[in-house]
C-alpha positions as CSV (number, residue, x, y, z in Angstrom):
1,X,112.3,126.4,96.7
2,X,113.5,126.2,100.3
3,X,112.0,128.5,103.0
4,X,114.5,130.2,105.3
5,X,113.9,131.7,108.7
6,X,114.4,135.5,108.8
7,X,113.0,138.7,110.0
8,X,109.8,138.1,108.0
9,X,108.9,134.8,109.7
10,X,105.4,135.1,111.2
11,X,104.5,137.9,108.8
12,X,101.7,137.8,106.1
13,X,102.4,139.5,102.8
14,X,99.9,140.4,100.0
15,X,101.2,141.0,96.5
16,X,99.1,142.2,93.6
17,X,100.0,140.9,90.2
18,X,102.2,138.2,91.7
19,X,102.1,135.4,89.2
20,X,104.7,136.6,86.7
21,X,107.7,138.9,86.1
22,X,108.6,141.2,89.0
23,X,105.6,140.1,91.0
24,X,106.5,136.5,90.9
25,X,110.1,137.3,92.0
26,X,108.7,139.3,94.9
27,X,106.4,136.5,96.0
28,X,109.3,134.0,95.9
29,X,111.6,136.3,97.8
30,X,109.2,137.2,100.6
31,X,108.3,133.5,100.9
32,X,112.0,132.6,101.1
33,X,112.3,135.1,103.9
34,X,109.7,133.3,105.9
35,X,106.5,135.3,105.2
36,X,103.2,133.7,104.3
37,X,102.3,135.2,100.9
38,X,99.0,135.7,99.2
39,X,99.1,137.1,95.7
40,X,96.6,138.0,92.9
41,X,96.6,137.2,89.3
42,X,94.2,138.2,86.4
43,X,94.7,135.6,83.7
44,X,97.6,133.2,84.5
45,X,95.7,130.7,86.6
46,X,97.9,127.7,85.9
47,X,101.1,129.6,86.5
48,X,99.7,131.2,89.7
49,X,98.7,127.8,91.1
50,X,102.1,126.3,90.2
51,X,103.8,129.2,92.1
52,X,101.7,128.6,95.2
53,X,102.4,124.9,95.1
54,X,106.1,125.5,94.7
55,X,106.2,127.6,97.8
56,X,104.2,125.2,99.8
57,X,106.4,122.3,98.6
58,X,109.3,124.1,100.1
59,X,107.7,124.5,103.5
60,X,106.0,127.9,103.0
61,X,102.5,129.1,102.9
62,X,101.0,130.7,99.8
63,X,97.6,131.6,98.4
64,X,96.8,132.5,94.8
65,X,93.6,134.6,94.3
66,X,92.1,135.7,91.0
67,X,91.4,139.4,91.1
68,X,91.7,141.9,88.2
69,X,93.5,145.0,89.5
70,X,91.1,147.4,87.6
71,X,88.3,146.1,89.8
72,X,88.8,147.9,93.1
73,X,86.1,145.8,94.8
74,X,87.8,142.6,93.7
75,X,91.1,143.8,95.1
76,X,89.5,144.5,98.4
77,X,87.8,141.1,98.5
78,X,91.1,139.4,97.7
79,X,92.8,141.2,100.6
80,X,90.0,140.1,103.0
81,X,90.2,136.5,101.8
82,X,94.0,136.5,102.3
83,X,93.6,137.9,105.8
84,X,91.0,135.3,106.7
85,X,93.2,132.4,105.3
86,X,96.7,133.4,106.3
87,X,96.3,136.0,109.0
88,X,96.3,139.8,109.2
89,X,98.3,141.5,106.4
90,X,101.6,142.9,107.6
91,X,103.2,143.6,104.2
92,X,101.2,145.0,101.3
93,X,103.0,145.1,97.9
94,X,101.2,146.9,95.1
95,X,102.8,145.5,92.1
96,X,100.1,145.1,89.5
97,X,100.4,147.7,86.7
98,X,99.4,148.5,83.2
99,X,101.8,149.9,80.5
100,X,100.3,151.4,77.4
101,X,102.5,153.5,75.1
102,X,101.3,155.5,72.2
103,X,100.9,159.1,71.1
104,X,98.7,161.2,73.4
105,X,96.1,162.0,70.7
106,X,95.5,158.3,70.0
107,X,94.4,157.4,73.6
108,X,90.7,156.8,74.1
109,X,89.0,157.9,77.3
110,X,88.4,154.3,78.1
111,X,92.1,153.6,77.9
112,X,92.7,156.6,80.1
113,X,90.3,155.3,82.7
114,X,91.8,151.8,82.7
115,X,95.3,153.2,83.2
116,X,94.0,155.2,86.2
117,X,92.0,152.2,87.5
118,X,95.0,149.8,87.5
119,X,97.9,152.0,88.3
120,X,96.4,154.4,90.8
121,X,92.9,153.5,92.0
122,X,93.8,149.8,92.7
123,X,96.8,151.0,94.9
124,X,94.5,153.2,96.9
125,X,91.8,150.5,97.2
126,X,94.4,148.0,98.5
127,X,95.7,150.5,101.1
128,X,92.1,151.3,102.2
129,X,91.5,147.5,102.7
130,X,94.7,146.6,104.4
131,X,96.0,149.6,106.3
132,X,93.2,150.0,109.0
133,X,94.3,146.7,110.7
134,X,98.1,147.3,110.2
135,X,100.2,147.9,113.3
136,X,103.7,149.2,114.3
137,X,106.3,147.7,112.0
138,X,104.0,146.8,109.1
139,X,104.8,147.9,105.6
140,X,103.2,149.2,102.4
141,X,105.4,149.1,99.3
142,X,104.3,150.1,95.7
143,X,106.2,149.3,92.5
144,X,106.1,152.5,90.6
145,X,108.4,153.4,87.7
146,X,111.4,155.6,86.8
147,X,109.0,157.1,84.3
148,X,107.4,159.1,87.1
149,X,110.4,161.4,86.8
150,X,111.8,160.8,83.3
151,X,109.6,159.8,80.4
152,X,112.5,159.2,78.1
153,X,110.7,159.1,74.8
154,X,107.3,160.0,73.3
155,X,104.1,158.1,74.0
156,X,104.6,157.9,77.8
157,X,102.2,160.7,78.8
158,X,99.5,158.6,80.6
159,X,101.9,156.0,82.1
160,X,104.2,158.7,83.4
161,X,101.2,160.5,84.9
162,X,100.0,157.4,86.7
163,X,103.4,156.6,88.2
164,X,103.9,160.2,89.3
165,X,100.6,160.0,91.0
166,X,101.8,156.9,92.8
167,X,104.9,158.8,94.1
168,X,102.7,161.6,95.4
169,X,100.2,159.2,97.0
170,X,103.1,157.5,98.7
171,X,104.2,160.7,100.4
172,X,100.7,161.5,101.5
173,X,100.0,158.0,102.8
174,X,103.3,158.0,104.7
175,X,102.0,160.9,106.7
176,X,98.6,159.4,107.2
177,X,99.9,156.1,108.5
178,X,102.9,157.3,110.5
179,X,100.9,157.4,113.7
180,X,100.3,153.6,113.3
181,X,104.0,153.0,112.8
182,X,103.4,151.8,109.3
183,X,105.9,152.8,106.6
184,X,104.9,153.5,103.0
185,X,107.4,153.5,100.2
186,X,107.6,153.4,96.4
187,X,110.2,151.6,94.3
188,X,110.8,153.1,90.9
189,X,112.4,150.5,88.6
190,X,114.0,151.2,85.2
191,X,113.7,148.6,82.4
192,X,113.6,145.1,83.9
193,X,114.1,141.9,82.0
194,X,110.6,140.3,81.8
195,X,108.5,138.6,79.2
196,X,106.7,142.0,78.7
197,X,110.0,143.9,78.2
198,X,112.8,141.4,77.3
199,X,116.4,142.4,77.6
200,X,117.0,141.3,74.1
201,X,113.8,142.7,72.6
202,X,113.4,145.2,69.8
203,X,113.5,148.2,72.1
204,X,116.4,146.9,74.2
205,X,119.3,148.6,72.5
206,X,117.7,152.1,72.8
207,X,116.7,151.6,76.4
208,X,120.2,150.3,77.3
209,X,121.7,153.4,75.8
210,X,119.7,155.5,78.4
211,X,121.2,153.7,81.4
212,X,124.6,154.3,82.9
213,X,125.0,150.6,83.6
214,X,124.0,149.7,80.1
215,X,121.9,146.8,81.0
216,X,118.4,145.8,82.1
217,X,117.6,145.1,85.7
218,X,116.4,141.7,86.9
219,X,113.2,140.9,88.7
220,X,115.3,139.4,91.6
221,X,117.1,142.8,92.1
222,X,113.7,144.5,92.5
223,X,112.5,141.8,94.8
224,X,115.6,142.2,96.9
225,X,114.8,145.9,97.5
226,X,111.2,145.0,98.4
227,X,112.5,142.5,100.9
228,X,114.8,145.1,102.4
229,X,111.9,147.7,102.7
230,X,109.7,145.0,104.3
231,X,112.4,144.2,106.9
232,X,112.9,145.7,110.4
233,X,116.1,147.2,109.0
234,X,114.1,149.7,106.9
235,X,112.1,151.1,109.9
236,X,113.3,154.7,109.3
237,X,112.4,154.8,105.6
238,X,109.0,156.2,104.7
239,X,107.5,158.4,102.1
240,X,110.4,157.6,99.8
241,X,110.5,156.9,96.1
242,X,113.6,154.8,95.6
243,X,115.1,154.5,92.1
244,X,116.4,151.1,91.0
245,X,117.0,152.0,87.4
246,X,120.7,151.4,86.4
247,X,121.2,155.1,86.1
248,X,118.4,155.8,83.7
249,X,118.9,159.2,82.1
250,X,121.2,160.5,84.8
C-alpha cells in the first residue's frame, strides 16, 4: 500500500483488534492518511505481522502488539509500548469486540463477565491509559454496534447491553475530556461483510431484509468514517453515536 500525506501526517494512532476485518481496514486507512499506527491482536500473529510489514513497505510506520482485549492490564501495557515506540497517542480506536448470541437463559456468568471485559472494560482501560496525555485535537473513537439501539432478533441481550453501555460511556467521556480539547465518538455499524459475518453467509438473507439498502456494509466504509472522525474536519463532533448501518430497522 502507498502512504499519502494528509491531515493525519505526524499523528500516532492505536487500534485495538486491528489484524482482521473492520480493524484491519481501519489500520490501513489511518496509515494511508499518514498516521503511524500501532494495533493489537489476540491470536492472528502471522496476519498481524504481515499487515505491519505491508504498511512499512509502503513508507508508513506500524507496530503489531499481542494483547488480549479481555485483559485490561495487557491493553494498557500495549498502549504504553506504542507510545514509547511511535510517539504519544493522538488517535485511539477501540475496535476489539466480542459477539456471543444465544438465549438469555443459556449464558453462564463467565460468558457474561467476558462480554463485559472485552466490550466495555477494555474500552475504559484504553481510555484511562491514553487520554491523560492527549491534547487539543486528539481523538477517541469506539466501534460500537447498531444493536445498542435495535436488537433485531432474539439472543442479543448481552451484546446489546454491552454496546448500549459503550454509547453511554461515550457521552460521559466526551464531557470528561472536553476541557482537553479531545473528542470522543462512537460508530455504530450494522452488518458488515467480514469473515465472522460474511455477506453470503447463512444469516445474510434475513439480515439484508432488515436494512433499507438491502446489503451488508464493507469494512472500508466503516474505516472511512473513522478517518473522518479522526480528522481536523470533525472537530465539532463529540459525544455522538453515529449509525453506519444501511438503514437497519428504520
